[in-house]
BASE-334576 format. One record per residue (C-alpha): z, y, x; residue number from 1; residue in three letters. Coordinates in steps of 0.02 Angstrom, whole numbers. Each point is the difference from the previous one (the first is absolute). Example, Ala and Ser with C-alpha at 12.3 -4.5 7.8 and 13.67 -1.06 7.14 Angstrom:
<nodes>
Z 390, Y -225, X 615, resi 1, resn Ala $
Z -33, Y 172, X 69, resi 2, resn Ser $
</nodes>
This chain:
<nodes>
Z -2797, Y 2662, X 2074, resi 1, resn Met $
Z 56, Y 172, X -60, resi 2, resn Thr $
Z 113, Y 14, X -152, resi 3, resn Lys $
Z -44, Y 133, X -123, resi 4, resn Leu $
Z 99, Y 66, X -145, resi 5, resn Ala $
Z -30, Y 131, X -135, resi 6, resn Val $
Z 163, Y 95, X -37, resi 7, resn Ile $
Z 40, Y 127, X -135, resi 8, resn Lys $
Z 111, Y 149, X 38, resi 9, resn Thr $
Z 4, Y 176, X -68, resi 10, resn Gly $
Z -125, Y -43, X -136, resi 11, resn Gly $
Z -134, Y -43, X 128, resi 12, resn Lys $
Z -60, Y -164, X 76, resi 13, resn Gln $
Z -17, Y -28, X 189, resi 14, resn Tyr $
Z -78, Y -135, X 105, resi 15, resn Leu $
Z 133, Y -59, X 125, resi 16, resn Ala $
Z -36, Y -99, X 158, resi 17, resn Gln $
Z 124, Y -38, X 138, resi 18, resn Val $
Z -10, Y 143, X 127, resi 19, resn Gly $
Z -85, Y 122, X -118, resi 20, resn Ala $
Z 69, Y 176, X -19, resi 21, resn Lys $
Z 0, Y 67, X -176, resi 22, resn Leu $
Z 37, Y 175, X -70, resi 23, resn Lys $
Z 93, Y -28, X -163, resi 24, resn Leu $
Z 79, Y 111, X -133, resi 25, resn Glu $
Z 171, Y 54, X 57, resi 26, resn Lys $
Z 127, Y -139, X 13, resi 27, resn Leu $
Z 190, Y 19, X 8, resi 28, resn Asn $
Z 22, Y -74, X 173, resi 29, resn Ala $
Z 46, Y 67, X 167, resi 30, resn Asp $
Z -118, Y -6, X 149, resi 31, resn Ala $
Z 26, Y -157, X 100, resi 32, resn Gly $
Z 61, Y -105, X -145, resi 33, resn Ser $
Z -81, Y -152, X -79, resi 34, resn Ile $
Z -62, Y 16, X -176, resi 35, resn Phe $
Z -48, Y -150, X -114, resi 36, resn Ala $
Z -131, Y 14, X -134, resi 37, resn Phe $
Z 29, Y -123, X -141, resi 38, resn Gly $
Z -153, Y 42, X -110, resi 39, resn Glu $
Z -133, Y -108, X 86, resi 40, resn Val $
Z -156, Y -16, X -107, resi 41, resn Leu $
Z -104, Y -111, X 112, resi 42, resn Leu $
Z 28, Y -115, X 150, resi 43, resn Leu $
Z -144, Y -63, X 107, resi 44, resn Ala $
Z 20, Y -118, X 149, resi 45, resn Asp $
Z -167, Y -59, X 64, resi 46, resn Gly $
Z -77, Y -106, X -136, resi 47, resn Lys $
Z 149, Y 6, X -120, resi 48, resn Lys $
Z 8, Y 150, X -121, resi 49, resn Ile $
Z 142, Y 15, X -118, resi 50, resn Glu $
Z -11, Y 136, X -141, resi 51, resn Val $
Z 154, Y 54, X -90, resi 52, resn Gly $
Z 15, Y 17, X -187, resi 53, resn Ala $
Z 53, Y 144, X 17, resi 54, resn Pro $
Z 91, Y -37, X 168, resi 55, resn Thr $
Z 9, Y -150, X 118, resi 56, resn Val $
Z 168, Y -88, X -18, resi 57, resn Asp $
Z 117, Y 5, X 150, resi 58, resn Lys $
Z -120, Y 98, X 110, resi 59, resn Ala $
Z 55, Y 146, X 106, resi 60, resn Ser $
Z -82, Y 117, X 123, resi 61, resn Val $
Z 113, Y 75, X 135, resi 62, resn Phe $
Z -38, Y 162, X 88, resi 63, resn Ala $
Z 81, Y 111, X 130, resi 64, resn Lys $
Z 15, Y 182, X -51, resi 65, resn Val $
Z -81, Y 104, X 139, resi 66, resn Leu $
Z 23, Y 176, X -67, resi 67, resn Arg $
Z 26, Y 110, X -153, resi 68, resn Gln $
Z -122, Y 148, X 3, resi 69, resn Glu $
Z -98, Y 121, X -103, resi 70, resn Arg $
Z -190, Y -9, X -4, resi 71, resn Ala $
Z -114, Y 145, X 44, resi 72, resn Arg $
Z -9, Y 146, X -119, resi 73, resn Lys $
Z -124, Y -17, X -146, resi 74, resn Gln $
Z -59, Y 162, X -75, resi 75, resn Ile $
Z -3, Y 11, X -190, resi 76, resn Val $
Z -109, Y 145, X -58, resi 77, resn Phe $
Z -27, Y 44, X -181, resi 78, resn Arg $
Z -133, Y 122, X -51, resi 79, resn Tyr $
Z -66, Y 63, X -167, resi 80, resn His $
Z -161, Y 100, X 10, resi 81, resn Ala $
Z -8, Y 174, X -81, resi 82, resn Lys $
Z 187, Y 14, X -33, resi 83, resn Thr $
Z 69, Y 43, X 168, resi 84, resn Arg $
Z 102, Y -161, X 1, resi 85, resn Tyr $
Z 31, Y -74, X 175, resi 86, resn Arg $
Z 150, Y -108, X 50, resi 87, resn Lys $
Z 22, Y -71, X 172, resi 88, resn Lys $
Z 134, Y -130, X 33, resi 89, resn Lys $
Z 36, Y -126, X 136, resi 90, resn Gly $
Z 75, Y -174, X -14, resi 91, resn His $
Z 72, Y -120, X 131, resi 92, resn Arg $
Z 32, Y -175, X -59, resi 93, resn Gln $
Z 145, Y -100, X 72, resi 94, resn His $
Z -45, Y -171, X 67, resi 95, resn Phe $
Z 80, Y -143, X 101, resi 96, resn Thr $
Z -94, Y -89, X 138, resi 97, resn Glu $
Z 41, Y -182, X 20, resi 98, resn Val $
Z -56, Y -146, X 109, resi 99, resn Glu $
Z -11, Y -170, X -81, resi 100, resn Val $
Z 98, Y -127, X 100, resi 101, resn Thr $
Z 6, Y -156, X -106, resi 102, resn Lys $
Z -82, Y -75, X -155, resi 103, resn Ile $
Z 95, Y -151, X -71, resi 104, resn Glu $
Z 18, Y -109, X -153, resi 105, resn Lys $
Z 156, Y -102, X -25, resi 106, resn Leu $
</nodes>
């Protein structure tokens, strides 16, 4: 039976499973450290599903921080026809890659 959890971090929701690698919004944690997510919205263990209102009480998801990186460059190009307006800009979003190690409820 695999345990699943839906966690909320950085304004987004992620499906976490033990052993899964996730790319999240940047977290304030060093590479190699353990990070605990307290906002667990859903826990599923085989046949039992527990939905939080808004979060599941005393549930945590623990993950090991693998690396802090920046994503590939995204090109932002603005163009207005007939007015000679062109603006090209690049953006690289910071992210944290984590590996889920444990899902538990006390």
